[in-house]
C-alpha positions in Angstrom: -20.3 6.6 -8.6 -19.7 3.8 -6.0 -16.8 1.6 -5.6 -17.0 -1.5 -3.4 -14.9 -1.2 -0.3 -12.8 -4.2 -1.3 -11.8 -2.3 -4.5 -11.1 1.1 -3.0 -7.6 2.5 -3.0 -6.8 0.8 -6.4 -7.6 3.7 -8.7 -10.9 2.3 -9.9 -12.8 5.6 -9.2 -10.1 7.7 -10.8 -10.1 5.5 -14.0 -13.9 5.7 -14.2 -13.9 9.5 -13.7 -11.2 9.9 -16.3 -13.2 7.8 -18.8 -16.4 9.8 -18.2 -14.6 13.2 -18.5 -12.7 12.1 -21.7 -16.0 10.9 -23.2 -17.7 14.1 -22.3 -15.0 16.2 -23.9 -15.3 14.2 -27.2 -19.0 14.9 -27.2 -18.4 18.7 -26.8 -19.8 18.9 -23.3 -18.4 22.0 -21.8 -19.2 21.7 -18.1 -19.2 18.7 -15.7 -21.2 19.0 -12.6 -21.6 16.5 -9.8 -22.7 16.2 -6.2 -19.9 14.8 -4.1 -19.9 13.1 -0.8 -17.1 14.0 1.7 -15.4 10.7 0.8 -15.4 11.5 -2.9 -14.6 15.2 -2.8 -10.8 14.8 -2.6 -10.8 12.8 -5.9 -12.9 15.3 -7.7 -10.9 18.2 -6.4 -7.6 16.5 -7.4 -8.7 16.6 -11.1 -9.8 20.2 -10.9 -13.4 20.3 -9.8 -14.2 23.3 -7.6 -16.5 23.0 -4.6 -19.9 24.7 -5.2 -23.5 24.6 -3.9 -26.1 23.7 -6.5 -29.9 23.9 -6.3 -32.4 22.2 -8.5 -36.2 22.2 -8.6 -37.8 19.2 -10.4 -41.1 20.4 -12.0 
């Protein structure tokens, strides 16, 4: 997710994240996974995400 610098600090990212997580729960999605930048990590950790290293191999 990206929030323009002029809109940062106003809760926009937090509201977007809450909406996505709420929607995911209603669809029965059991796990949310993301790749965070150092700037976004505090937001994600504040709602319960745990830091992890993930690997993927596109085939």
